[in-house]
C-alpha positions in Angstrom: -7.1 59.6 22.4 -9.4 56.6 21.9 -8.4 56.3 18.3 -4.7 56.2 19.2 -5.3 53.5 21.8 -7.4 51.6 19.3 -4.7 51.8 16.7 -2.0 50.7 19.2 -4.2 47.7 20.4 -4.9 46.6 16.8 -1.2 46.9 16.0 -0.2 44.8 19.0 -2.9 42.3 18.2 -1.6 41.9 14.7 2.0 41.5 15.9 0.9 38.8 18.4 -1.1 37.0 15.7 1.8 37.0 13.2 4.2 35.8 15.9 1.9 33.0 16.9 1.4 32.0 13.2 5.2 31.8 12.8 5.7 29.7 15.9 3.1 27.2 14.7 4.7 27.0 11.3 8.2 26.4 12.6 7.6 22.8 14.0 6.3 21.6 10.7 9.5 22.7 9.1 11.5 20.4 11.4 11.5 16.8 10.0 10.1 14.2 12.4 12.8 11.7 13.5 12.4 8.4 11.8 11.7 5.3 13.9 14.2 2.5 14.0 13.2 -0.3 11.7 12.8 -2.7 14.6 10.1 -0.5 16.1 8.0 0.5 13.1 6.3 -2.1 11.0 3.5 -2.8 8.9 6.3 -3.5 6.6 9.9 -4.1 7.3 12.4 -1.5 6.2 14.5 -1.9 3.1 18.1 -3.0 3.8 19.2 0.6 3.2 17.1 1.6 6.2 17.9 -1.3 8.4 20.6 0.8 10.0 18.7 3.7 11.5 20.1 7.2 10.9 21.3 9.0 13.9 18.7 11.4 15.2 18.8 13.8 18.1 19.3 11.8 21.2 19.4 8.4 19.5 22.8 6.9 18.6 23.0 4.3 15.8 24.0 1.0 17.4 25.3 -0.4 14.1 29.0 0.2 13.2 29.9 -0.1 9.6 33.0 -2.4 9.0 35.1 -3.2 6.0 34.5 -6.9 5.6 33.7 -10.3 7.1 37.2 -10.4 8.7 36.6 -7.2 10.6 33.2 -8.7 11.7 35.0 -11.7 13.1 37.6 -9.5 14.9 34.9 -7.4 16.6 32.3 -10.1 17.3 34.1 -13.4 17.2 31.6 -14.6 14.6 32.5 -16.2 11.3 29.8 -15.3 8.7 29.4 -17.9 6.0 30.2 -17.0 2.4 27.6 -14.9 0.6 26.0 -16.3 -2.5 28.0 -16.1 -5.7 27.0 -12.9 -7.6 26.0 -10.9 -4.5 26.4 -7.2 -5.0 26.0 -4.0 -2.9 27.6 -5.8 0.0 27.8 -3.8 3.3 29.0 -5.3 6.6 28.2 -3.9 10.1 28.3 -5.0 13.7 26.4 -4.2 16.9 29.3 -4.4 19.3 27.1 -4.1 22.5 25.6 -7.6 21.9 28.1 -9.0 19.3 25.6 -9.1 16.5 27.0 -9.4 12.9 25.0 -8.1 9.9 25.6 -8.0 6.1 23.3 -6.4 3.6 23.5 -7.4 0.0 21.6 -7.8 -3.3 21.3 -11.2 -5.0 19.2 -12.1 -8.1 17.7 -8.6 -8.0 16.4 -8.8 -4.4 17.8 -7.0 -1.3 18.6 -9.1 1.8 19.8 -8.5 5.4 21.7 -11.4 6.9 22.3 -11.4 10.7 24.2 -13.7 13.1 24.6 -13.8 16.9 26.2 -16.4 19.2 23.8 -18.4 21.3 20.0 -18.5 21.1 18.7 -15.0 21.9 15.2 -14.6 23.4 14.3 -11.8 21.1 13.8 -12.1 17.3 17.2 -11.6 15.7 15.6 -10.5 12.4 14.2 -7.3 13.7 11.0 -8.0 11.8 8.0 -7.5 14.0 5.1 -8.0 11.6 2.3 -10.5 11.4 3.1 -13.0 8.7 0.4 -14.7 6.7 2.6 -17.7 6.0 5.0 -19.7 8.2 6.6 -23.0 7.3 9.2 -25.2 8.9 11.7 -26.6 6.3 14.8 -28.7 6.4 17.9 -28.7 4.3 20.6 -31.3 4.8 20.4 -31.7 8.6 19.5 -28.0 9.3 15.9 -27.1 10.1 14.9 -23.6 9.4 11.7 -21.6 9.5 10.4 -19.2 6.8 7.8 -16.6 7.5 6.5 -14.2 4.9 3.7 -12.1 3.4 3.7 -13.1 -0.3 5.4 -10.4 -2.4 6.1 -8.3 0.7 8.3 -8.8 3.7 9.7 -12.1 4.8 12.3 -13.8 7.0 14.1 -17.1 7.5 15.7 -18.2 10.8 17.7 -21.1 12.0 20.0 -22.1 14.9 23.2 -24.0 14.2 23.8 -26.3 17.2 27.4 -27.1 16.2 28.5 -23.5 16.5 25.7 -22.4 18.9 24.8 -19.5 16.6 21.5 -18.1 15.5 21.0 -16.7 12.0 18.3 -14.8 10.2 18.0 -13.5 6.6 15.2 -11.0 5.7 13.6 -9.4 2.7 11.7 -6.1 3.0 9.8 -6.7 -0.2 9.3 -9.4 -2.9 9.4 -12.3 -0.4 8.2 -15.7 -1.4 8.7 -19.2 0.1 11.0 -20.2 -2.7 13.2 -17.1 -2.5 13.6 -17.5 1.3 14.3 -21.2 1.0 16.8 -20.7 -1.7 18.8 -17.9 0.1 18.7 -20.0 3.3 20.2 -23.0 1.7 23.0 -20.8 0.3 23.7 -19.3 3.7 23.2 -22.3 6.0 26.7 -23.5 7.0 26.1 -26.9 5.3 25.9 -25.0 2.0 
């Protein structure tokens, strides 16, 4: 009788251990949800990831739209022309706060260009990193500020007083002062 009880107890213990091992393995099979780009950062996301994927319980605030005309219809904002030769162009809007966004590639670099009416208190660019370099520049009558980590992430921001709109253009990699200044001059309304 003792042997039978021992065999039963050993069998039950083996079943419990196998069951526990399977339950511990299951969570690692489920991919962890990715953080929205605005919240992660030692580096800024690539333009492809600037629009977070929908994950359980988190809706994507960005709505993909066809073109600049649809951006204007949904937000009331007129985005300036993109640089000649821009490719991989993708427009989107965040209707809740009327923010316009276009992602594109120009001269081999990926950019995210955003626009919002007024002067928001939060950083429109969505880049929450410490930049090693920041410089105030002027082109025509438009002051703008470039911030970057050489060869890594960078942003340029400006406010157009005539239209009362704030703009940002970001790079998630390859940023330099000259690249940010050049793309800004193309996108600033005076251009």
